[in-house]
C-alpha positions in Angstrom: 63.0 125.4 153.8 66.6 126.4 154.0 69.4 124.8 151.9 73.1 125.0 152.5 76.1 124.0 150.5 79.1 123.3 152.7 82.5 121.7 152.5 85.9 122.7 151.1 87.3 124.2 147.9 87.5 120.7 146.5 84.1 119.3 147.4 80.8 120.6 148.8 77.6 118.8 149.8 74.0 120.2 149.7 72.0 120.0 153.0 68.3 120.7 153.6 67.3 122.4 156.9 63.9 121.8 158.4 62.3 123.0 161.6 61.9 126.4 163.2 63.8 128.7 165.5 66.9 127.2 167.1 65.6 123.6 166.3 66.6 123.9 162.6 68.1 120.5 161.6 70.1 119.9 158.4 70.3 116.6 156.5 72.5 115.9 153.4 70.8 115.9 150.0 72.4 114.1 147.0 75.9 112.9 146.4 77.6 116.3 146.4 79.8 117.9 143.8 82.1 116.0 141.5 85.7 115.5 142.7 87.7 118.6 142.6 84.7 120.9 142.2 82.9 123.1 144.8 79.7 125.2 144.8 79.6 128.8 145.9 76.8 131.4 145.8 73.9 129.0 146.4 70.6 130.8 145.6 66.9 130.1 145.1 65.1 131.4 142.0 61.4 132.1 142.8 60.2 131.8 139.1 61.1 128.2 138.8 61.7 127.1 142.4 65.2 125.7 141.6 68.6 126.2 143.3 71.4 127.8 141.4 75.1 128.1 142.2 78.5 128.8 140.8 80.6 125.6 140.3 84.3 126.2 140.6 87.0 123.6 139.6 90.5 123.4 138.3 91.8 126.1 140.7 89.1 128.5 139.7 90.1 128.3 136.0 86.9 126.5 135.2 83.7 128.3 136.4 80.2 127.3 135.5 76.6 128.3 136.4 74.7 125.2 137.6 71.2 124.3 138.6 70.3 121.8 141.3 67.1 119.9 141.8 65.3 118.5 144.9 67.5 115.3 144.8 70.7 117.4 144.6 71.3 116.4 140.9 73.5 119.0 139.2 73.0 120.4 135.7 75.6 122.7 134.2 74.1 125.6 132.3 77.3 126.9 130.8 80.7 128.5 131.6 80.7 132.0 133.1 82.9 133.9 130.6 83.4 136.8 133.0 85.2 134.5 135.4 87.2 132.3 133.0 90.9 131.8 133.6 90.9 132.8 137.3 89.3 136.2 136.5 88.1 136.8 140.0 86.7 134.9 143.0 83.0 134.4 143.7 82.3 135.0 147.4 78.5 134.7 147.4 75.4 135.0 145.3 71.6 135.5 145.3 68.7 136.3 143.0 67.4 139.9 143.3 63.9 141.3 143.4 61.6 143.0 140.9 63.4 143.4 137.6 66.3 141.4 139.1 64.1 138.4 140.1 65.6 136.3 137.3 69.0 137.7 137.6 71.7 135.8 139.6 73.8 138.4 141.4 77.2 137.4 142.7 80.0 139.3 144.6 83.3 138.8 142.8 86.6 139.7 144.5 90.1 139.9 143.1 89.0 141.0 139.6 91.9 142.3 137.5 91.6 145.9 136.3 88.8 146.6 138.8 90.8 149.1 140.7 90.9 147.0 143.8 87.1 147.0 144.1 84.8 144.0 144.4 82.5 143.6 141.5 78.8 142.6 141.2 78.3 140.0 138.5 74.8 140.0 137.1 73.8 136.9 135.2 70.4 137.4 133.5 68.9 133.9 133.1 66.2 133.2 130.5 63.4 130.6 130.9 65.3 128.1 128.8 68.4 128.3 131.0 70.5 130.5 128.6 72.1 133.5 130.2 73.9 136.8 129.6 76.5 138.4 132.0 77.3 142.0 133.0 79.7 143.3 135.7 79.3 146.5 137.9 81.9 147.8 140.3 80.9 147.8 144.0 81.5 151.0 145.9 81.8 149.5 149.4 83.0 151.4 152.5 86.7 151.5 153.0 88.0 148.2 154.2 84.7 146.3 153.8 84.5 143.0 151.9 81.3 141.1 151.2 80.6 137.4 151.2 77.1 136.2 150.5 74.1 138.5 149.8 70.5 138.6 150.8 67.9 140.5 148.8 65.3 142.7 150.5 63.5 146.0 149.9 65.0 146.3 146.4 68.5 146.1 147.8 71.2 143.5 148.5 72.4 143.1 152.1 75.7 141.6 153.4 77.7 141.6 156.6 81.4 142.2 157.3 82.5 141.9 160.9 79.9 143.9 162.8 79.0 146.0 159.8 75.9 145.5 157.7 76.1 146.8 154.2 73.2 147.8 151.9 74.0 147.6 148.1 72.0 149.1 145.3 72.1 146.6 142.4 71.5 149.2 139.8 74.8 151.1 140.3 76.8 149.2 142.9 76.6 152.0 145.5 76.6 151.0 149.1 75.8 152.3 152.6 76.9 150.7 155.9 75.8 150.7 159.5 77.6 149.3 162.6 75.8 146.6 164.5 76.1 146.1 168.2 79.1 143.9 169.1 78.1 140.2 169.0 74.9 140.7 166.9 76.0 138.4 164.2 78.6 136.2 165.9 82.3 136.6 166.7 85.0 138.0 164.6 85.9 141.6 163.8 86.7 141.6 160.1 84.9 138.3 159.5 83.3 138.0 156.1 79.9 136.4 156.4 79.7 134.1 153.5 76.2 132.7 154.3 73.1 134.9 153.8 69.5 134.6 152.8 66.2 136.4 153.0 63.1 134.8 154.5 60.8 137.7 153.4 59.0 140.4 155.4 62.3 142.2 155.9 64.0 139.3 157.7 67.6 138.5 156.7 69.9 135.7 157.9 73.7 135.9 158.1 76.4 133.5 159.2 80.2 133.0 158.7 81.9 130.0 157.2 83.4 128.9 160.4 81.3 129.5 163.6 78.3 127.4 162.7 75.6 129.8 163.6 73.1 131.8 161.6 71.6 135.0 163.0 68.2 136.2 161.6 67.8 139.9 161.7 64.6 141.9 161.1 65.3 145.1 159.1 62.8 148.0 159.3 62.7 151.1 157.1 65.1 149.5 154.7 65.2 152.3 152.2 65.8 155.0 154.8 69.1 156.5 156.0 68.5 155.0 159.4 67.1 151.5 159.1 66.7 149.5 162.4 68.0 146.0 163.0 66.7 143.5 165.5 67.8 139.9 166.1 64.9 137.5 165.9 66.4 134.0 165.9 69.7 132.1 165.9 70.3 128.6 164.2 73.1 126.1 164.3 74.2 125.2 160.8 76.8 123.0 158.9 80.2 124.7 158.8 83.2 124.6 156.5 85.5 126.9 154.7 83.2 126.7 151.7 79.7 127.3 153.0 76.7 129.1 151.6 72.9 129.0 152.1 69.5 130.1 150.7 65.9 130.1 151.6 63.3 128.3 149.4 59.7 129.6 150.0 58.3 126.3 148.8 58.9 123.0 150.5 61.7 121.9 148.2 63.3 122.9 144.9 61.5 121.8 141.8 62.5 118.7 139.9 64.1 119.2 136.5 62.1 117.1 134.0 64.3 115.3 131.5 62.3 116.7 128.6 62.5 120.2 130.0 66.2 120.3 130.9 67.8 123.7 130.4 69.5 124.5 127.2 73.3 124.5 127.7 75.3 127.6 127.2 74.9 131.3 126.9 72.4 132.8 124.6 72.9 135.1 121.7 72.7 138.7 122.9 69.7 140.9 121.9 70.3 143.2 118.9 70.7 146.8 120.1 68.0 149.4 119.8 68.9 152.4 117.7 67.0 155.7 118.2 65.9 157.8 115.3 68.7 160.2 114.2 69.5 163.1 111.9 73.1 161.9 111.6 74.6 164.3 114.2 74.9 161.5 116.8 73.7 158.0 117.2 72.1 156.7 120.4 70.2 153.6 121.5 69.7 151.0 124.2 71.1 147.6 124.9 72.3 145.3 127.7 74.7 147.0 130.1 78.3 145.9 129.4 77.7 144.9 125.8 79.9 146.4 123.2 78.0 148.2 120.5 79.5 148.4 117.0 77.9 151.0 114.6 78.8 150.7 110.9 78.3 153.8 108.8 77.7 154.2 105.0 81.4 155.0 104.4 82.3 151.6 105.8 83.8 152.9 109.0 82.8 151.4 112.4 82.6 153.1 115.8 82.4 151.2 119.1 81.1 152.0 122.5 80.0 150.1 125.7 76.4 150.1 126.9 76.2 152.1 130.1 74.7 150.7 133.3 71.4 152.4 132.6 71.2 150.6 129.3 72.0 153.6 127.1 74.8 154.1 124.5 76.1 157.0 122.4 78.3 157.0 119.4 79.6 160.0 117.5 79.6 159.6 113.7 82.6 160.0 111.5 83.3 163.2 109.6 81.1 162.5 106.5 78.2 164.0 104.7 75.1 161.9 105.4 72.4 161.6 102.8 68.7 161.4 103.7 67.9 157.7 103.9 71.5 156.5 104.5 71.5 153.1 106.2 73.3 152.6 109.5 73.8 149.2 111.1 74.6 148.2 114.7 75.4 145.0 116.6 76.0 144.1 120.2 78.7 141.8 121.5 78.5 140.4 125.0 81.2 139.4 127.5 81.3 135.9 126.0 82.3 137.3 122.6 78.9 136.4 121.1 77.6 138.9 118.6 73.9 139.7 118.1 71.9 140.0 114.9 72.1 143.4 113.2 69.8 146.4 113.9 69.3 149.0 111.2 68.1 152.6 111.0 68.1 155.2 108.3 69.3 158.8 108.6 66.4 161.3 108.7 67.9 164.7 107.8 64.6 166.4 108.5 64.4 165.3 112.1 65.3 167.8 114.8 68.0 166.4 117.1 67.0 165.8 120.8 69.0 167.9 123.3 71.7 165.9 125.0 70.5 167.1 128.4 67.1 165.6 127.8 68.6 162.3 126.8 70.7 162.2 130.0 67.8 163.1 132.2 65.7 160.4 130.6 68.3 157.8 131.3 68.7 158.9 135.0 64.9 158.4 135.4 65.1 155.0 133.8 68.0 154.0 136.1 66.1 155.1 139.2 62.9 153.3 138.2 64.7 150.0 137.7 65.1 149.5 141.5 61.4 149.6 142.2 60.1 150.6 145.6 62.9 153.2 146.3 63.8 156.1 144.1 
C-alpha cells in the first residue's frame, strides 16, 4: 500500500493509495495535521510497520519527529534539535536498509555553516521511540538538489530534473546519471519531492506539482553503469507540500495506548575507550557526538566522533602513572550528556600504530553499507 502526505506548508492530509498500475486510487486518512503545521518526509519503518514524518510549524522554528498510525492519528516523539530555530529545511525523508533500517534519513537544505551543501540528517530511533541525531554533508553533483529519497541496494536514490542521484548514506558521497528526457515527468531542474521503494530494485518518483508518479526498475545498482527502465506510472494527489512512502503490509500498525512511544530524545550512549598507554586516547561513539576526556590533572580535551564512529584525543603534557584513571563522556546534538566511561593507563601496553587504527576504521566504514564495498 502507498501512503501520501499532501497539502501546503500550513496543513497536510494523509492519503492511502490502493490498486495496481495506473489504477492506483487515493483516499484521505484521518483529520490531517493541526492548524499551521505540515508534514514532510513521510516514511515507512519496516520494524514496526508505522509511518514517520517531520512535522513543521511556526515558520520552521518548531520541528518535531512524529509517528502516524493506520487512522492517521499523530504522536509527537520529540523535537529535532538539529533543525531547531529554522536551522535548515527538510525536503524529504526515508528509512534506510541494513544497519540503517531503524534510522530515519532526511535531506536538509539551507543549513547554516554547511558550506552551501545539503545535509543528510540521520535520526536513529530506538524501539521505545527515543532517538539520537547526526548530520553528514551531501556531496551532490554541481547544481543538483534532492527532494525525497528512496532506499535500494544499500543506497539512497533521488531525482533532480532528468538526473537520478545515488547517495551513499555512510559518507554522503553521490553519483549521478542522466535519464532520457521525459522519463520522470516534465521540468528541467524540477526537484522530485515524492519518492519510495517498492522492493526488488523498483523506485518511484514524482514532483510536488505534476501529479504523476513514475516507477523505475534499477538494475546493477552498485555498479558504475546501472540501468533504468520505466515500469509504471500513477496519478497521485498534488500540492506544494507532497510526500509519499510504500508500506509492505496492508496498512501501518496501530499504536496501542499502553505502548505509546516515550516522548523525547534518549540519553546518548557512553563512549567506548580503547586500552591506552597514555600516548594517545582513542575510542568509538555515535558519529557527531562530542567526546570530552578528563585527565588525572583535571584538564579536559574535546573532539567530535568521526563518521566512521571513531574518535582520537591527544593527552596534555603530563607524566602518566600506571593505573591513572581517565574518564570520558559523550554529548549529542541536543546537548544531552551520557554517563561516564572510564579506563586506566597501562604503561606496559605497546601503542598500536596510527596507520593500523585508520585502516581498521576504513574497513568498518565500508562494511556498514552492506552489500557493496
